[in-house]
C-alpha positions in Angstrom: 0.0 0.0 0.0 2.9 2.4 0.8 4.3 1.9 -2.7 0.9 2.5 -4.2 0.5 5.8 -2.3 3.9 6.9 -3.4 3.2 6.0 -7.0 -0.1 7.8 -6.9 1.6 11.0 -5.6 4.3 10.7 -8.3 1.7 10.4 -11.1 -0.9 13.0 -9.8 1.5 15.6 -8.2 5.2 15.0 -9.0 8.0 12.6 -8.4 9.7 15.1 -6.2 6.6 15.4 -3.9 6.3 11.6 -3.9 9.9 11.2 -2.7 9.7 13.9 -0.1 6.4 13.0 1.5 6.7 10.8 4.6 4.4 7.9 4.6 3.8 6.2 8.1 2.7 2.7 8.9 -0.5 2.8 10.8 -0.9 -0.9 11.8 0.1 -2.6 15.0 3.7 -1.8 15.9 5.6 -3.4 18.7 9.2 -4.1 19.6 9.1 -7.6 18.1 8.0 -6.3 14.6 9.2 -2.7 14.3 12.6 -3.5 12.7 11.0 -5.6 10.0 8.4 -3.0 9.2 10.7 0.0 9.1 13.0 -1.9 6.7 10.2 -2.1 4.1 10.4 0.2 1.1 8.4 3.4 1.4 7.7 3.0 5.1 9.1 6.3 6.7 7.8 5.9 10.2 5.1 4.6 12.5 1.8 5.8 14.0 2.2 4.2 17.4 -0.8 3.5 19.7 -0.8 1.6 22.9 2.8 0.5 22.6 3.8 4.2 23.3 2.7 3.6 26.9 5.0 0.7 27.5 8.8 0.5 28.0 9.2 -1.2 24.6 8.4 2.2 23.1 12.2 3.0 23.4 12.9 0.0 21.2 10.4 1.2 18.6 12.0 4.6 18.5 15.5 3.2 18.3 14.5 1.0 15.3 13.8 4.2 13.2 17.4 5.5 13.6 19.0 4.3 10.4 
C-alpha cells in the first residue's frame, strides 16, 4: 500500500513530492516487529498507539534511527 500511495503521488502531483512525502505505517507496531516494518520500502515511520505507553516504546523509537 505504501508503494501504491507513493506511485499515486508521483503520477498525480510530481516525483519530487512523492519522494519527499513521509508515509507512516499505521498498523500494530511493537518491539518484536518494528525492525521488519521500518525496513520495508516506502515506510518512513510509525503511528504508534498503545505501545507508546510501554517500556518497549524505546525499542520502537530506536528502530527508526538508520
